[in-house]
C-alpha positions in Angstrom: 117.1 99.4 82.0 119.6 96.4 82.5 120.0 94.1 85.5 121.7 90.9 86.7 121.8 89.1 89.8 123.9 86.3 91.5 123.3 84.0 94.8 126.1 81.8 96.6 125.8 80.1 99.9 129.8 81.5 100.9 132.3 79.6 102.1 131.5 78.4 105.4 127.6 77.9 105.4 126.0 74.5 104.1 122.8 76.1 102.9 121.9 79.2 101.4 119.1 80.8 103.2 118.9 84.2 100.9 116.3 84.3 98.1 115.8 86.9 95.7 113.8 87.4 92.6 113.2 89.6 89.6 110.0 90.8 87.6 108.7 93.0 85.0 105.4 94.1 85.6 104.0 96.5 82.7 106.4 99.7 82.6 108.1 98.5 86.0 110.8 96.4 87.1 110.5 94.7 90.4 113.2 93.5 92.9 113.3 91.5 95.8 116.0 90.1 98.3 115.5 88.5 101.5 117.6 86.8 104.0 116.4 84.3 106.1 117.3 83.0 109.8 116.4 80.2 112.4 118.8 77.5 111.3 117.7 74.3 110.2 117.1 75.3 107.0 114.1 77.3 108.5 115.8 80.4 107.4 115.7 79.2 104.0 111.6 78.9 104.1 111.0 82.0 105.9 112.9 84.0 103.0 111.2 82.2 100.2 107.8 82.4 101.7 108.4 86.5 102.1 109.5 86.5 98.4 106.8 84.6 96.8 104.2 86.1 98.8 105.2 89.3 97.6 105.7 88.4 94.2 101.9 86.3 94.3 100.2 90.0 95.3 102.4 92.6 94.2 102.1 92.7 90.3 98.5 93.0 90.0 98.4 95.7 92.6 101.1 97.5 91.1 99.4 98.0 87.6 96.9 99.7 89.3 99.2 102.0 91.3 99.5 105.3 89.7 101.0 108.1 92.2 104.2 107.9 94.5 102.2 107.8 97.4 100.1 104.8 95.9 103.5 102.8 94.7 105.1 103.6 98.4 101.9 102.4 100.1 101.8 99.4 98.3 104.9 98.4 98.5 104.4 99.0 103.1 101.3 96.9 102.7 103.0 94.2 100.8 106.0 93.9 103.3 103.5 94.3 106.4 101.0 91.0 104.6 104.5 89.1 104.0 104.8 89.6 107.7 101.8 88.1 108.6 102.4 85.2 106.3 105.9 84.4 108.0 104.6 84.7 111.2 101.6 82.3 111.1 103.6 80.0 109.4 106.0 79.8 112.0 103.2 79.2 114.3 101.8 76.5 112.2 104.7 73.9 112.7 107.0 73.5 115.7 110.1 72.9 113.8 109.8 76.5 112.3 109.4 78.4 115.4 111.8 81.3 115.8 111.9 81.6 112.0 112.3 85.1 110.5 113.9 86.9 107.5 114.7 90.3 106.3 113.0 91.2 103.0 113.5 94.6 100.7 111.8 95.3 97.6 112.4 98.0 95.2 110.4 98.9 92.1 112.0 101.1 89.4 109.1 103.2 87.5 109.5 106.1 85.3 112.8 107.1 86.6 111.9 106.9 90.6 113.1 104.2 92.6 110.6 103.3 95.4 112.0 100.9 98.6 110.6 99.4 101.4 112.5 97.1 103.8 112.9 95.2 107.0 116.2 94.1 108.2 119.5 94.4 107.2 119.5 94.2 103.1 121.0 97.2 101.9 120.1 99.4 98.8 123.4 101.6 97.3 123.0 104.0 94.5 126.4 105.0 92.5 125.8 108.0 91.1 128.7 109.9 89.4 131.2 107.9 90.9 129.6 108.6 94.6 128.7 105.4 96.4 125.2 106.1 98.4 123.2 104.3 100.8 119.9 104.5 100.5 118.8 102.1 103.6 119.2 102.2 107.0 119.9 98.8 108.7 117.4 97.5 111.4 120.1 96.4 113.5 121.5 96.9 116.9 124.6 98.2 115.9 122.8 100.8 113.8 120.9 101.8 116.6 124.2 102.1 118.4 125.5 104.5 116.0 122.6 106.8 115.9 122.8 107.5 119.4 126.4 108.0 119.3 127.7 105.5 121.6 129.9 103.8 118.8 131.2 105.2 115.1 130.5 104.1 112.0 134.0 102.4 111.6 133.5 100.9 115.0 130.2 99.4 113.4 131.7 97.2 110.8 133.9 95.3 113.3 131.0 95.3 116.4 130.3 91.6 117.7 126.4 92.4 117.6 126.6 93.8 114.1 124.6 91.2 113.0 122.0 91.5 115.7 118.5 92.6 114.3 115.7 95.1 115.6 113.6 94.8 113.2 112.9 91.6 110.8 109.5 89.6 109.7 107.8 86.7 111.1 109.0 87.6 114.9 106.0 89.3 115.7 102.3 89.7 114.3 102.7 93.6 112.9 106.0 95.1 111.8 106.3 98.3 109.8 109.1 98.9 107.2 110.6 101.8 106.4 109.2 103.0 103.2 110.6 106.0 100.4 111.1 106.7 97.0 114.2 108.5 95.2 114.7 110.1 91.7 117.0 108.3 89.5 119.3 109.2 86.6 120.2 107.4 83.4 123.5 105.8 84.0 122.9 105.5 87.6 123.8 102.0 89.2 121.7 100.3 92.1 123.1 97.4 94.3 120.7 95.4 96.3 122.3 92.9 98.6 122.7 90.8 101.9 124.7 91.5 104.6 126.7 88.5 103.3 128.2 91.0 100.6 128.6 94.5 102.5 129.7 92.9 105.9 133.0 91.3 104.4 133.6 93.9 101.4 134.3 97.6 102.4 131.7 100.1 100.9 134.9 101.9 99.2 135.5 98.6 97.2 132.3 97.7 96.3 132.4 101.2 94.8 135.6 100.8 92.6 134.3 97.4 91.8 130.8 99.0 90.6 132.2 101.9 88.6 134.6 99.8 86.7 132.0 97.3 85.6 131.7 96.6 82.0 129.5 93.9 82.0 126.6 93.4 85.2 127.1 89.8 85.4 130.8 89.7 85.6 130.4 92.7 88.1 127.9 90.7 90.1 130.5 87.6 90.3 133.4 90.1 91.0 131.3 91.3 94.2 130.7 88.0 95.4 133.9 86.8 94.5 135.6 89.6 96.9 133.0 88.5 100.0 134.2 84.9 99.3 137.8 85.9 99.2 137.4 88.2 102.4 136.4 84.9 104.0 132.3 84.4 102.5 131.5 83.3 106.1 127.3 84.3 104.9 125.4 83.8 102.0 125.6 86.2 99.4 123.4 87.8 97.2 123.6 90.8 94.9 121.4 92.6 92.2 122.9 95.3 90.0 120.4 97.1 88.3 121.8 99.4 85.4 119.4 102.6 84.8 120.3 103.3 80.9 118.4 101.9 77.8 120.0 99.8 75.6 118.3 97.7 73.4 120.4 95.3 72.5 120.6 94.2 76.4 117.8 92.4 78.5 115.5 95.3 79.5 112.6 95.9 81.9 
């Protein structure tokens, strides 16, 4: 497995409130993306807190988890505890009131991808040239789509498309979505914040991923495309290529 990642504050924002991390744990690769919110830099604190908490607890427990159910439960529990950490931190300091963050955890082990997430960061899978979204946004607009009130196309430009209905730090308890998928050799996985897919259409994302020759340049092309489209938000992307290559960095 090879990977690459990059983050960019975009063309408008003064600060980057996204936070991401990649970690090798035994025979597993751990990938984390968070998009903070709250303004006045507290979004940056929320996203960093959530990611650092996850990385401080997940590796030790992950080495002990063996079954699919154990790994899924571990990821779900990690996000629930990260939520409590962010929530309590928001109560400890009046300047942090109202801060929150999205959080998406992904673990790749034995050709299976495990995902647990809250918010609107996304995970995509490029398989055989076809791009599939593996996560469901926890947004007001997504709920409208599921109710049939608006179409997927209308959701892309809806004025309330960034309104979250689930995020970390807002309530004391928050349950993530958790699931896992079989992965094939040659598959390409993209984890990203809404600063990417909110400005670059999925078909363009697919085309950029499909023609990738180098993961680092592919990530940069994705970020450049978001900035070229306005770059009004922070942009973070992680690419994971599921193929063995002894000459490249592996996890």
